[in-house]
C-alpha positions in Angstrom: -20.9 29.4 -44.7 -23.6 27.7 -42.6 -26.3 25.0 -43.1 -30.0 25.7 -42.5 -33.0 23.6 -43.2 -36.6 24.8 -43.7 -39.5 22.4 -43.6 -42.4 23.4 -46.0 -44.8 20.4 -46.0 -45.0 17.2 -44.0 -46.6 13.8 -44.5 -46.1 11.0 -42.0 -42.5 11.8 -40.9 -41.6 12.8 -44.4 -40.8 16.4 -45.1 -40.4 18.5 -48.2 -38.3 21.5 -47.6 -35.3 23.6 -48.6 -31.7 22.9 -47.6 -29.6 26.1 -47.7 -25.8 25.9 -47.6 -24.3 29.3 -47.8 -26.2 30.9 -50.6 -27.0 27.6 -52.4 -30.4 26.1 -52.0 -31.9 22.7 -53.0 -35.3 21.2 -52.6 -35.7 18.2 -50.4 -36.1 15.2 -50.4 -33.1 15.2 -52.7 -30.5 12.8 -54.2 -26.8 13.5 -54.1 -25.2 11.3 -56.8 -21.8 10.0 -55.9 -19.0 11.2 -58.2 -15.7 9.5 -58.5 -13.4 11.9 -60.4 -11.4 9.1 -61.9 -14.4 7.2 -63.3 -17.2 9.6 -64.1 -19.8 7.7 -66.1 -21.9 10.8 -66.0 -20.1 14.1 -65.6 -21.2 16.6 -62.9 -22.0 19.0 -65.7 -24.4 16.4 -67.2 -25.9 15.8 -63.8 -26.5 19.6 -63.5 -28.4 19.5 -66.8 -30.5 16.6 -65.5 -31.7 18.7 -62.5 -29.1 17.6 -59.9 -28.5 20.5 -57.4 -26.1 18.7 -55.1 -23.6 15.8 -55.3 -21.2 14.0 -53.0 -17.6 13.0 -53.6 -14.9 11.5 -51.5 -12.4 13.8 -50.0 -10.1 10.8 -49.3 -9.9 10.0 -53.0 -8.8 13.6 -53.7 -6.4 13.6 -50.8 -4.6 10.5 -52.2 -4.9 11.3 -55.9 -1.8 12.3 -57.8 -4.0 13.6 -60.5 -6.6 15.6 -58.6 -5.1 16.6 -55.2 -3.1 19.7 -56.3 -5.7 21.0 -58.8 -8.4 20.7 -56.1 -6.2 22.7 -53.7 -5.3 25.3 -56.3 -8.6 25.8 -58.1 -11.1 24.4 -55.8 -13.4 21.4 -55.9 -16.2 23.1 -57.9 -13.9 24.2 -60.7 -12.2 20.8 -61.0 -15.5 19.0 -61.1 -17.3 21.6 -63.3 -20.2 21.9 -60.9 -21.5 25.0 -59.2 -24.1 23.4 -57.0 -23.7 22.0 -53.5 -20.8 19.6 -53.1 -20.6 17.4 -50.0 -17.4 15.5 -49.3 -17.2 12.3 -47.4 -14.2 12.0 -45.1 -12.9 8.6 -45.9 -14.9 6.7 -43.3 -16.2 4.4 -46.0 -12.6 3.3 -46.8 -12.1 3.0 -43.0 -15.0 0.5 -42.9 -13.7 -1.5 -45.8 -10.0 -1.5 -45.3 -9.8 -0.9 -41.5 -7.5 2.2 -41.7 -6.9 5.3 -43.7 -3.8 7.4 -43.9 -5.4 10.6 -42.7 -6.4 12.0 -39.4 -9.7 13.7 -38.5 -7.9 17.0 -38.3 -6.2 16.4 -41.7 -9.4 15.6 -43.5 -11.3 18.5 -42.0 -8.7 21.0 -43.0 -8.3 19.4 -46.5 -12.1 19.5 -47.1 -12.1 23.2 -46.2 -9.1 23.9 -48.4 -10.7 22.4 -51.5 -13.9 24.4 -50.9 -16.3 21.6 -49.8 -19.8 22.9 -49.1 -20.6 20.2 -46.5 -17.7 18.8 -44.6 -17.9 15.4 -42.9 -15.6 14.5 -40.0 -13.8 11.2 -39.9 -16.4 9.1 -38.1 -16.2 5.5 -37.2 -18.8 3.5 -39.2 -19.6 0.7 -36.8 -20.9 -2.5 -38.5 -24.4 -3.4 -37.4 -23.2 -6.8 -36.0 -20.5 -5.3 -33.8 -20.8 -6.0 -30.1 -22.3 -3.4 -27.8 -19.0 -2.8 -25.9 -17.1 -2.1 -29.2 -20.0 0.0 -30.6 -20.0 2.2 -27.5 -16.2 2.8 -27.8 -16.5 3.6 -31.5 -19.5 5.9 -31.0 -17.6 7.9 -28.3 -14.6 8.3 -30.8 -17.1 9.6 -33.4 -18.6 12.1 -30.9 -15.2 13.3 -29.8 -14.3 13.9 -33.5 -17.5 15.9 -33.9 -16.4 18.1 -31.0 -12.9 18.4 -32.5 -14.4 19.4 -35.8 -16.3 22.2 -34.2 -13.2 23.4 -32.4 -11.0 23.3 -35.5 -13.5 24.8 -38.0 -15.3 27.0 -35.6 -19.0 27.5 -34.8 -21.3 27.9 -37.9 -19.0 25.8 -40.1 -20.9 23.7 -42.7 -20.3 20.4 -40.8 -22.2 17.2 -40.9 -22.6 15.1 -37.7 -22.7 11.4 -38.6 -25.0 9.4 -36.3 -23.5 6.1 -35.3 -24.5 3.5 -32.7 -24.6 0.2 -34.7 -27.8 -1.8 -34.4 -28.5 -0.6 -30.8 -31.5 1.8 -30.9 -30.7 3.4 -27.5 -27.2 4.3 -28.8 -28.5 5.7 -32.1 -31.0 7.8 -30.1 -28.2 9.0 -27.8 -25.9 9.9 -30.7 -28.7 11.9 -32.3 -29.5 13.7 -29.1 -25.8 14.6 -28.5 -25.4 15.9 -32.1 -28.4 18.1 -31.5 -27.0 19.4 -28.2 -23.8 20.3 -30.0 -25.8 22.4 -32.4 -25.5 20.4 -35.6 -28.3 20.9 -38.2 -27.1 18.3 -40.7 -27.1 14.8 -39.4 -26.3 11.8 -41.7 -27.3 8.4 -40.3 -24.2 6.2 -41.0 -23.2 2.6 -41.3 -26.5 1.3 -42.6 -25.3 0.1 -46.0 -24.7 -3.5 -44.6 -28.4 -3.6 -43.5 -29.6 -2.6 -47.0 -27.2 -4.9 -48.8 -28.5 -7.9 -46.7 -32.2 -6.7 -47.1 -32.5 -6.2 -43.3 -35.1 -3.5 -43.7 -36.7 -4.3 -40.3 -33.4 -3.4 -38.6 -33.0 -0.4 -40.8 -36.4 1.0 -39.7 -35.5 0.4 -36.0 -32.1 2.1 -36.4 -33.5 5.2 -38.3 -36.5 5.6 -36.0 -34.3 5.4 -33.0 -31.9 8.0 -34.4 -34.8 10.3 -35.4 -36.1 10.1 -31.8 -32.9 11.8 -30.7 -32.2 14.1 -33.6 -33.9 17.5 -33.4 -36.9 17.7 -35.7 -35.5 20.8 -37.3 -32.3 19.0 -38.5 -31.8 17.8 -42.1 -31.3 14.0 -42.1 -29.2 12.3 -44.6 -29.3 8.5 -45.0 -25.8 7.4 -46.1 -25.5 4.9 -48.9 -29.2 4.6 -49.7 -29.1 4.3 -53.4 -31.9 2.1 -54.7 -35.1 4.0 -55.6 -37.3 1.1 -54.4 -36.7 2.0 -50.7 -36.7 5.8 -50.9 -40.4 6.2 -50.1 -40.0 4.1 -46.9 -36.9 6.1 -45.9 -38.7 9.4 -46.5 -41.7 8.2 -44.4 -39.2 7.8 -41.5 -38.0 11.4 -41.9 -34.9 11.0 -44.1 -34.4 14.1 -46.3 -31.3 13.3 -48.4 -29.8 10.3 -50.0 -26.4 9.6 -51.8 -26.2 7.0 -54.5 -23.5 5.3 -56.4 -26.0 2.6 -57.4 -26.7 4.3 -60.7 -23.1 3.7 -61.8 -22.3 0.5 -59.9 -25.4 -1.3 -61.2 -24.7 -0.1 -64.7 -21.2 -1.7 -64.6 -23.0 -5.0 -63.6 -25.5 -4.7 -66.5 -28.4 -4.0 -64.1 -31.3 -1.8 -65.1 -33.0 0.1 -62.3 -36.8 0.4 -61.8 -38.9 1.7 -58.9 -39.9 -1.8 -58.1 -36.5 -3.5 -58.2 -33.6 -4.1 -60.7 -33.4 -6.2 -63.7 -30.6 -7.7 -65.8 -30.3 -5.9 -69.1 -29.3 -9.2 -70.7 -32.7 -10.7 -69.9 -34.9 -7.8 -71.1 -36.8 -8.0 -74.3 -38.2 -4.5 -73.8 -37.1 -1.4 -71.9 -40.1 -0.6 -69.6 -39.3 3.0 -69.1 -40.2 6.3 -70.8 -36.8 8.1 -70.1 -34.9 9.6 -73.0 -32.4 6.7 -73.1 -35.1 4.0 -73.3 -37.1 5.8 -75.9 -34.1 6.2 -78.2 -32.8 2.6 -77.8 -34.3 -0.9 -77.9 -33.1 -3.5 -75.5 -31.0 -5.1 -78.3 -29.5 -1.8 -79.3 -28.5 -0.9 -75.7 -26.9 -4.3 -75.2 -24.9 -4.0 -78.5 -23.9 -0.4 -77.9 -20.2 0.4 -77.0 -21.7 3.0 -74.7 -23.9 0.4 -72.9 -22.6 1.2 -69.5 -23.0 5.0 -69.8 -26.5 4.6 -71.3 -27.4 2.3 -68.4 -25.9 4.7 -65.9 -27.9 7.6 -67.3 -31.1 5.6 -67.3 -30.5 4.5 -63.7 -29.9 8.1 -62.6 -33.0 9.4 -64.4 -35.1 6.7 -62.7 -33.7 7.5 -59.3 -34.2 11.3 -59.7 -37.7 10.8 -61.0 -38.6 8.7 -57.9 -37.4 11.6 -55.7 -39.6 14.0 -57.6 -42.5 11.6 -57.3 -42.0 11.4 -53.5 -41.9 15.2 -53.2 -45.3 15.3 -55.0 -46.7 12.6 -52.8 -45.8 14.6 -49.7 -47.5 17.6 -51.2 -50.6 15.6 -52.1 -50.7 13.8 -48.7 -50.5 10.3 -50.2 -47.1 9.2 -49.0 -48.6 6.2 -47.2 -50.0 5.0 -50.5 -46.6 5.3 -52.3 -44.8 3.5 -49.4 -47.4 0.7 -49.6 -46.9 0.3 -53.3 -43.1 0.4 -53.3 -42.8 -2.0 -50.3 -44.8 -4.7 -51.9 -42.0 -5.1 -54.5 -40.0 -7.4 -52.1 -41.0 -9.5 -49.1 -38.2 -8.0 -47.0 -39.3 -4.4 -47.8 -42.8 -5.4 -46.8 -41.5 -6.5 -43.5 -39.8 -3.2 -43.1 -43.0 -1.4 -43.9 -44.9 -3.4 -41.3 -42.1 -2.6 -38.8 -42.6 1.1 -39.5 -46.3 0.6 -38.8 -45.4 -0.5 -35.2 -44.3 3.2 -34.7 -47.7 4.6 -35.6 -48.1 6.4 -32.3 -44.8 8.3 -32.9 -45.5 8.9 -36.5 -49.0 10.3 -35.7 -47.5 13.2 -33.8 -46.0 14.7 -37.0 -48.4 13.5 -39.6 -50.6 16.1 -41.3 -54.2 16.4 -40.2 -56.0 16.5 -43.5 -55.1 14.7 -46.8 -56.4 14.2 -50.3 -57.5 10.6 -49.7 -57.1 7.4 -47.7 -56.8 4.5 -50.0 -57.3 1.2 -48.3 -54.7 -1.4 -49.5 -55.1 -4.2 -47.1 -54.4 -5.1 -43.5 -51.5 -2.6 -43.2 -53.9 0.3 -43.9 -55.6 -0.5 -40.6 -52.5 0.5 -38.7 -51.9 3.9 -40.4 -51.6 7.1 -38.6 -55.0 8.4 -39.9 -56.9 5.5 -38.2 -55.1 6.0 -34.9 -55.7 9.8 -34.9 -59.4 9.4 -35.8 -60.0 6.9 -33.0 -58.2 9.1 -30.5 -60.6 11.9 -31.4 -63.8 9.8 -30.9 -64.0 10.9 -27.2 -65.0 14.3 -28.4 -68.3 13.2 -29.8 -71.3 14.4 -27.8 -73.7 11.5 -27.4 -76.9 10.8 -25.4 -77.8 8.0 -23.1 -79.1 5.7 -25.9 -76.6 5.4 -28.8 -77.0 3.4 -32.0 -74.1 2.7 -34.3 -75.4 1.4 -37.6 -73.5 -0.3 -40.4 -76.4 0.6 -42.8 -77.4 3.9 -44.3 -79.3 6.2 -42.0 -83.1 6.0 -42.6 -84.6 9.2 -44.0 -86.7 9.7 -40.8 -83.9 8.9 -38.5 -84.2 6.3 -35.6 -86.5 7.8 -33.0 -85.7 5.1 -30.3 -82.2 6.5 -29.8 -80.8 9.8 -28.6 -77.8 9.6 -30.9 -77.3 7.7 -34.1 -73.8 7.3 -35.6 -72.8 5.7 -38.9 -70.0 3.2 -39.2 -67.0 3.4 -41.6 -64.2 0.9 -41.3 -61.4 0.9 -40.4 -62.1 4.1 -38.5 -65.3 3.4 -36.6 -68.4 5.4 -35.8 -69.0 8.9 -37.0 -71.8 11.5 -36.9 -73.4 12.3 -40.3 -72.0 15.8 -40.0 -68.5 14.3 -40.7 -69.6 12.5 -43.8 -67.7 14.8 -46.2 -64.7 15.5 -44.0 -61.3 13.7 -43.9 -60.8 10.8 -43.4 -64.4 9.6 -43.6 -65.4 11.3 -46.8 -62.0 10.7 -48.6 -61.7 7.0 -47.7 -61.6 4.8 -50.7 -62.6 1.2 -49.7 -63.0 -2.0 -51.6 -65.5 -4.5 -50.2 -65.4 -4.6 -46.4 -63.1 -7.3 -45.0 -62.7 -8.8 -41.5 -59.6 -6.9 -40.6 -61.1 -3.4 -41.4 -64.2 -4.2 -39.5 -62.3 -5.5 -36.5 -60.3 -2.2 -36.5 -63.5 -0.2 -36.8 -64.8 -2.0 -33.7 -61.8 -0.4 -31.9 -63.4 2.9 -32.7 -66.7 1.7 -31.2 -64.7 0.6 -28.1 -63.2 4.1 -27.9 -66.8 5.5 -27.9 -67.9 3.1 -25.2 -64.9 3.9 -23.0 -65.4 7.6 -23.4 -69.1 7.4 -22.4 -69.6 5.0 -19.5 -73.1 6.4 -18.8 -74.4 5.5 -22.3 -75.8 2.3 -23.7 -74.5 1.4 -27.1 -76.4 -0.8 -29.6 -74.8 -1.9 -32.9 -76.9 -2.6 -35.9 -74.6 -4.6 -38.2 -76.7 -7.4 -39.7 -75.9 -11.1 -39.8 -72.8 -10.7 -41.9 -70.7 -8.9 -39.3 -72.6 -9.8 -36.0 -70.1 -12.6 -35.0 -67.1 -10.2 -35.3 -68.9 -7.5 -33.4 -70.0 -9.9 -30.7 -66.4 -11.1 -30.3 -64.8 -7.6 -30.2 -67.6 -5.9 -28.2 -69.3 -8.5 -26.0 -71.1 -5.9 -23.9 -73.1 -4.2 -26.7 -76.5 -5.1 -27.9 -76.5 -6.3 -31.5 -79.4 -5.8 -33.9 
């Protein structure tokens, strides 16, 4: 049984595709709910009826369980859990990160996972905490890489193995780990030990870690972000190129009386209404849910529905080419998420290399929109415009009779810059939805005029912008003539 990944559509670094494990296939991006066989608030069979095609459970729990170890060895994991989809098993590295040691070796967990019929097997990696020193991080990363090599030797080439990407908070080590996993032939690469970053809202560091790992991981590999369970950050993670998530949040939050939404979590005790259209919330009032003896199960089901729905929404956003808009909307839910979004925008040059050429629309949402991939790509293409010696860039509409004093007349559309009238109906000029122009978008548009000037040193450029924008144009383009 092998693992293969097919990319069908892309938007930013996000991909919608198909993950095939043996003969089983799921659409990506996808969520793998975490299942604890001892405490199943939602059974795997119920998850299957909700559209879940893959889940994750912990092999170490089965290994240590007096109740489930022998049944899993005798009947197999799928029969014990009552789930015929893809089952991924974590090795026990989470317990290693929490308790400092586990009573199982890498070889033991690999053979055990194979014996119980796991579809995706995870070696016993070392989950290095983000605040660990570089020296210790390097030592632990080398242990992880050695265990990946050992896993390949034990289970053989083509085994359905995951290659956890470690390296702590050091981007160069994350990149190195990703590259080494690719060179060893792994096609399934979870990015590990990032839960502490998410728990402490260090989304800037999360972006740096993931983007560094992605730089090393082959673009054809499926990327799993370990422990990313809150739907508010899925869009950001997908924009970075993460394809799979595993979540115990739906259950953990339910036990704490927390109600998940796509813009954060709320305390059920403080809700007067249930602001959701899922089956749970339409059949219960807030008071009824609080009073129900099944409160925790009802909350868990709501939380999982919200999480799965967000994954579907992201897949549709990729198909429509509006993932940037969804990222912008979700990341304004929390100041730390917004900082993570702005950090992602510092990688625009890298993101542009994979982003799709044409999209449904460009919806301007503020300063961040000026740094998007579509703006960079457009301005990089301005050198292809054929212009004469005397060039006019006008902020106003083109007069019916043209402007006879100039060889070339270009219109201006911020934040992109100048454009010939022939591009008026094409993306991104024709599909750009703008509010009233603001200073930041005009400044960014002037960078497009700068690109035009730099590409045509033999031409004289005049900008007709009126008094409203003349000061900005003069500051950004001191060499042009302003009308």
